[in-house]
N, C-alpha and C positions, 0 to 999 in steps of 0.2 A: 278668591284664588283664581289669578289669571292664567289662562292655557296661553304658553308662548310657542312660536314656530321656530324650528331651527332657522339660523341665519343663512341668507343668501342661497347658495346651490347646497347647502349642507344635507338637505333630505336626499336628494340624487346621491350624494356622496356617501351618505350613512347606508343607503340600500346597497351601493357598490361593495362597501367593506363588509358588509354582514355576509354578502353573497359571493364574493370574488376574489378578496385580497388575501384572505387566510385559506391555506389548504386543508389543516385538519382543525375541526372544532374544538378539540382538547387545548388548542392554543389559547383560549380566553383565560384560563387558570393561571397561565405564566404571566399575561400581560397584565392582569388585576394584581397579582403579587408583586410584579415589578413596580407597578405605580404606588403601591402600599408602600414598598422600600424606597422609592423616591421621596415619599412624603416623610417618611421617618428620617432620611438623611436631610431633609430640609430642616425639620426640627431639631435634629442632632446638631447641626451646624448653626442654627438658629440659638440654642441653648448656649454654645461656647461662645458665640459673638456678644449676646445679650446678657451673660451672666444670670441665666435662668435656673442655675442650679446643677449639680452633677447628675449627668445621664448616661446610663450605661446601655450597650446594646440589648441587655436582657429586659431593661425597663420599656423598650420599644418593640416588643414582641408582637408578631402578625397573628390573629386568630382566624381560625376557619371553624364555622358552624354548620352543620347540617341539620335541616328540619324536615323529614320525610313527609310529615302530615301536611305541611304546606308547600311541599316540593320547592324548598328554598335552600339555597346556600348563602352563606354571610362570609364576607371577608373584613375583617375590622383590623384597623391599625391605629397607633397612637402619635401619629405623624403631626405635621403642622396644622393641618385642616385647611377648611375653606369657608369665607363668609359668603353672603347672599351674591355679592358682586363677582365674586370668583367663581361661583357655581354657574352663574351666568355666563362670564367670560370663557371658562374653559370648558364647561359640558355643553352649552348651547352652540358654541363655534367649533365644529369638528376640525381637527388638524391643528388646533392652536394648542401648543405646548408650553405649559407653564413650568414643566422640567428644563426645556431649552433656555428659556429666558432665566430662570434660576442658575443654569450652569454658566450661561455669559456673565453674571453678576460675579461668580465665584472667583476668589484669587486664585491663580495658577498654581499657588504653592500649596493649597488646600488639598491634600491627598487623601484625606480621610473620608472623602465623601463620594460616593460613586452616584451618578445619575443616569438611570437607564431608559426611562421614556420620553425619548426628545421628538418625536412625530406627534404626538397628540392625538393618534387613533387606537391607542391600545385599549382605552376604556370600551370603546364600543363592540370590540369582539364579543363582550358580554351577550349582545343580541343574537349572537349566533346560536346560543344555548337557551337564552331566556326570553318571554313574552313581555315580561315588565322588569324594569330595573329601579331600585330605590336607591340614592345616594343620601346617606345621613351624615353632615359634617359639621364640626365644631372648630372654628380657628383657635389656635393656643391663645391667642392675646383677646377673645371676643366671647362676650357671655352668653351669647344667643347663638343655637344651632338651627340649622337649615335642612331641608329635604328637597332634594332633586328627584323629580319621578317622571318616567317615561315610557310608553310601550312602543314608541316610534312611529306610530301611525298617524297622530295628529299634535306632534309637538311634545312639550315638556311642561311641568308646572315646578314652582319653587315656591315653599311656604316654611315659616317659622315651627319648629318642633321642640319637643324636651328631650334632651339628650346631655348627660351630665359628664361626658367623658370627651377629652381633647382628642381630635383625629377624624377618622371618617369610617363609616360603616356602609359597605354595599351589599345590599340584599338583591338576589337573582332569583325571580319566580320562573323555574325551569317550564319549559314547552312540553307539551303531552308527546309521547312516542309517536312515530311514524312508521310506515313500512320500512323506509330506508334508514331511519335515524333512531337510535336508544338514548335517551335523555336521561333515563333512569340512572345509567352507570355514574353519573356525577352525583348521585345521593348515596354512593356507596363508599364507606369510609376507607376501603383499601385503593378503590380505583384514585381516590383524592390523593392518598399517601403515594401511590405510583407516580402521578402526573408531578407531583412536587418534587419527589426525588429525582425524576427524569428532567426536569426543567428548572427548578429553583431550589436545587439542593445547596447550592453556594451563596443564596441571599444571604448577606450577613447580619440579618436579624432574625431570632428564633421564628419558625412558622410552628404553631401549635393548634392541636384539634383534641377534643375529648373524643376518645376511642373506646369502643365496648371490646373487651377481652375477657377471655375464659381463664379462671384462675382456681387452684386447688384451694378448698376451704381448710382452715387450720383444724388438726386432728382430725382430718377426714379424708377418704379417698374420692368424695363428690368434688364436682367442680360448678362454679356460679359465675354470671357474667357481671363483671365489674367496670366501670367507667373511670379510665384514666388519662390525665392530660399528658399529651405526647408531644415531644419536639419532632418534627418530621423531617428537618433538614439538618445537614451537618454544618452548615453555616462557613467554616473556614475550610476552603479547598487545600488538599495536599500539597498542591503546586504554589500557593502562596505562603506556605510555611517555611521557616528559615532551613536550609539543607542539613545544618548540623544538629537540628531537632529531629531529623527524618532517618529511621533505622531502614536497613534492608529490609526487614520483615515488613515494615510500613508500605514500601514501594511493592513489594511482592504481593500482598494482600490487596492493595488498591488495584492493581494490575487484573489479578484474577477476577475480582469482583466486578471492575468496570468493563473487562472486555470477556468475560464468560470464559475465562482460561483455567484449564487444570494444572499447567506448568507454571513455574516461575518465569520471568524473562530471563533472556541471556543477558541483556544488560540495559540500564535506564540512562536516561539522558535528561537531565533537570535544569533548565535554564530560565533566567529573567533577563530580558533584553530592553535596554532604553536607547532611544534615539529619535529618529524621525517617526519612525513606528515603533511603539512599545507593546511588547507583550511578554507573557508567561507561556512557557511549553513544557511538558512532561511526556516524553517520548520513550519506546520501549521497542526492543528488538526481539522477537519471540525467539524461543529456543527451539521451537518446532514449527514446521510450515503447517496450514491449515490444510485438511483435506483437499478441499477444493482450490487450493491457491493458485495452481496452473491452469486454472479454466476460466471461462467467460464469467461464470457465476461470482467469482471472487470480486469483490467491490473494494477499491483502495480508499483512502483517505483519513484524515484526522477529525476528530470531534472539535467542534468550534464553540467557544465560549465568549460572550461579550460583557464584561464586568462581572463573571461569575455567572450569567444566566445563559443556561443552554440554547444554542440557535440551531445547529446542524451537526447530524451524526457524521457524514461522510462528505467531509469538504476535500474533494481531491485536489484542487488547486495548490493545496497546501504541502503535498509531497510529490515527489516526481515519479513517474513510472519505474525508474530502475530501482527507486527504494521503496517501492509500493508494499514491501513486506512491514514497514515500520508502523506500529499502532501507537496512538496516543491521543493528545489534546492540545488545543492552542488557545489562549484567554487573552483577548485584547480589549482595550478601550477605545483603540484607534481605527477600528473597521469601519467602512462604510456599508452599513446593511441596508437592503431594501424596506420599503415601508411596513412589511408585514413582519420584518424581522426572522423570517423564516429561512431566508438565502441571503448570498453576499452580492453586492454589485461587484463586477469586474473590475477592479481599480488598481491604482498603483502599489496601495499598502499593501493588497492581498499579495501582489507579486515579490514585493520586498520580503515579506515574512516567509514566503514559499523558497525565495533564493537563500535565506538565510538559514532556513531548516536543512536545505540540501546540503550546505557547507558543514553544518554542525553534524549531520549523520556520516558524510565523508570523512570528517576529521576523527570522529568516534571509531569508525571501523579502521581507520590508518592505525589509530592508537591501540585498538584491540590486536591488529595483525604484529605490531611490533613488540607489544609488551606481554601479550597472552597468546601465544600461537596457538595453544591447544583450544581454546575457547574461539579462536576466529576459525579454526578448521571445523570446529562443531557448527560455527554459523554457516562456513561455505558449504558445507554438506547439504544444508537445508535451503540456502537461497542464492548460491553462487551462480546458479542457471540465469537467476534474473539479472545479475550484474553483466552476464554473457548476451543476454538478450539486450540490454541496454546499449551496448557497444554497437550490436547488429543493428537493431531498429533504428539507431540514429544515424546510421551510414558512417560510422565512425566519428561524428561529432563529439561523442563523449568519451572519446579514447582517453584523453589527458586526466579526466576525472576517474575513470575505472580501469585504467589497465594495470595500475599497481596495485589494485585490490584482487586480481584474479589469481588463482592457483591451478596449477596442472601437474601430472604426476611425471616424476624425473626417472628415465629408465636407470641411470648410475647411481643416482642418491637413493631411489626406491622409495620416495614419498613425495608429497605435495611440496611445490616450491613456487616462488612468485618468478615472474620473467626476470626481475633484477638479478635474483638469486642464480638463475639460469646463466644470465651473462657474464656474471662475476666469475662463475665457474667453467667457462668456455676455453678451449684450447687457444693457444695464442695465435695461431694462423688460421682460426676458424672465422669465416666470413658470415655464416648464416645460423638463424635457431632453426635446429632440426625438429620436425615433430611428425607423427604418423597418426591416423584416426583408425579407431576400430571399436567392436563391440564392447570389450573390455580389457582391462590390464592384461591378464591372462592371456587372451586370444592374440592380443597385439604381439604380446611377448614371443610368439611362436612364429611370427610372420617373417618369411624369408628375407624381406629386406631390412628387417631390424639387425640381423646378425653381424653383417660386416661391418657397420657402423660401430656398433657397441665394440667389436674386435679391435677397431681403429682408436677407440678411446672417446669417440664423441658421444655426447650425452644426447637423448631424444626425448621430446615432451611426448606424453601418450594421451591423447584426446578422445574422450570417451562419450561425451554429450553429443547429440545430434546437432545441436547449434555451433559446436566448436571451430569447426573449419570456417564455417561462414563469419564467426567472430574474427578468427585469424585473418581472414581476407579483408576485414575493414581496419584491421589493425596496420595492416601491411609491413610494418617495421616497427622495432623496439630498440630505441637508443642507438638507431642507425645500422642496426642488425636485421637483414630482412629474413621472414619467416619461409622456410624452406620444407615443401612436403616432400619426405624422402621416396614417395612413391611416384613423383614427377620429375620429369627434366633430369639434367645433369646435375650430379651432386657436388662434383668437383672436388672429390677427397682423395685421387689416386697420386700417386707420385709421378714424376715424370718418365720414369722407367715402367710403370703399370701401364700408364696411358700409351706409351710405344707399343707394349706388348699386345694390348687389347687392339689397337689399329692395325698391328699385322695380322691378327686372328680374323679380324673382319674381312680385310683383303684377302686373305688364303681361302676363306669360306664363304666369298661373296655370292657365288653359283647357288650353294646350299641354302644360303639364307634368302635367296631370290625365289627358290623353289617353294620353301615353306610359306613364304609370303603369299604367293600364287595359292597355295592350297587353301590358305587361310583368309584371301582377299575379301569375302563377305563379313569378315568377323573382325579383322585386325587391321590398323593403319599401317603397321610395320611388324618385322621380326628382326630382332637385333641381338647381338652379342652383349651380355649384361656385365656392368662394372659394379652392380648391387649386391651379388650373390657370392656366399661364401661355400656353403655346403650343399644348398638348396639347389635342385636342378632347373626350375623355371619361376617365373614370377610374372604379373601383370604390372605394366605402369601406365601411365597416361601423359599427354602433352601438357603444357600450361593451359590454366582454365579449370575446368570441371573435372574434378578428381573422381576416382571410383567410389570413393566413400561418399561423397556428395551426390553422386549418382543414386545410391541406394537410399539416402536419405529424401531425396527430393521423390522418388518413386512411391515412397509411402505416403505422399500428400495426393490427395484426390485430384486436384487441379494441376498437378505437374507430372503425370505419368507420362512415360516414353522418352525422358530425358535419358541421354546416353554419352558417358565420356569416351573420348577416344582412346582405343586400346591397343597398347604395344605389347607383344610378347617379347620376353626377354629371357635368353638361354645362357645358362652358366658353362662357359667353356673349359671350366676346370672340372665339370662333373662327368662320370661315366657315360651319361645319357648323351652328352654331346659327341663322344668317341663312337657311340652306337650310331647316330644320326650320320656323321661323316662315313662310316662303313656301309650303312644301307644307301647311301646315295650314290656312292661308288660302284656298289654290286647289284642293287636291286630297288631302284627308285620307285617302283610301282607300289610299294607298301608305305611310302613317305606319307602319302595322304592320312593314313590310320594314325600314325605316329605323331603327325602335325596335330590332329583333332584330338587324340589322347592328351597330349601336352597342353593343349589349350585350354581343354575342359578340367585339367588338374589345377591350372593357373587360376581359373574360375573358381573353384571349390575353395582353394587356398584364401581366396578374396572374400568368400561366403556370397558369391554371385550364383544364380541358378545357371544350369548347363540346359542347353535346347534339347538335347535327346539323351536322358539318362539311360533308357535301353540300349541304344545305340553305343553309348560309352561302355557299359557294363560288357556287350557282346564284344568288343574290340579288345577290352582287357583279357576276358576269356579266351579269344582267339591267339592273343600273345602267349598266353600261358600253356596253350595247347602245343603252339609251334615251338616253344622253347624246349618242351620234353621231347619232341620230334628231332 
């Protein structure tokens, strides 16, 4: 029996593969089962083309055997097998892929055969866990079997052996445990079952293993250990079955089992796409956001399969950030994997799939919004914030994709509405989309600036999420209607008569307003007569740019403290407090400073902002109360 060396640079490549290419040693089982599946596919195809007799998938079951005494795992297939020349060619030359050669010869219309191992390297992953490997193989049309054997140190041998079954048996003799590695785990039947479920659950041949299980004896309360042959994989993935044969309960159970969820998904998207890049996808929108969803710990991405073989748990490139809430999987035969099949090459096919999935999710959400409003509002409560962040984080680049999916609370309709619904219900002469931000709907409803707009019949969008105003700024406008914060700038809602009356009051009280501004010069940019107020005495507004609500949000961030909006104190000319200020200014302007300070602090409190001197504010109120009684 002649000892042969691996060809050319194969020894160095083998060392590299064993130590560097694969991230996780457990991958070896996926690779060897994939090779067994390829060999079975080749025989299945050969049986069809050469009239070798009817063959079913069940006839080509792959068997796993664990021998703890010899520290050995065997993977046995009934596939096409290899003769001596092929053992030499395929196993003696690293990275020579018989599967790739076979695939190139296949008729393009042969859809019933999936070839997984095209790199010719997967077999050698066995040496990550084994110090010796035996490959016993008998080709389907050959009477003689051969064994290829190697411990990688000084080449390999090939010799004739007795083996009565068509196909290949690979025996792995496991390494001894080290301080860093536990190889004994691969002798545990439940660990093998777990790995097959994880990586090879959808290989379309039965993967079987004798398992020791505990069963209750007949007519007894005692239990005994029995050995049963168990099929470890489900073979046909749910996403490969016809939709008409899948029930809602099937989808729900698959989702909860696959993604460790307790609740049913809100909706399911099941698609089979053919074209330049073909793939199957099974996507779910959760009914509830995970606890860590809006934290850095949450990892987005879809599970990735290649011809039913698990490749990656979180393929982040397949789902965009603004739809990161979607869970699911993609199975494609057209993806370019790297040599270890543990990750993707960043190529055109991957981007094409990602773009199509994005459009599919967008279409599903639009359909839900139109046809099942209650379900969509449930979705938006959980993930609406993500859509808003999508517009803000993209600097408005995603507005066309996401703006029609947004919901905001309508003051007049007292429910969540879309921007389109707001525009459709606008008054004829209304130029802008009015909005205001605050901590809650209830608190916004009490804001002084809301009252007059509602009284004039204008609808207002109430924004209660911190990101809302930033999102609105990125949108800028919707259907040629600009967004207008009702606490900023001129609202332009007055009649010509009201404008003239306001202008006259400003001119008549110019000195009073100047005096108030002087008293508050360290705190405000201006003091003006307000056109925003109906029954309330004062309010704060700001110029264009940073609003008061944005100031509050930004100052909650560690790296943005000290931000301040320009403040304008507005006084209601129709309120009794204005008459009091006029009288005070004419008779005793010495108290004007305290009045101005009190009004400014009141306006701050109404806006939910802190006042500089709470004790001073309290003392001024008390002094006023005492003076009134005098």
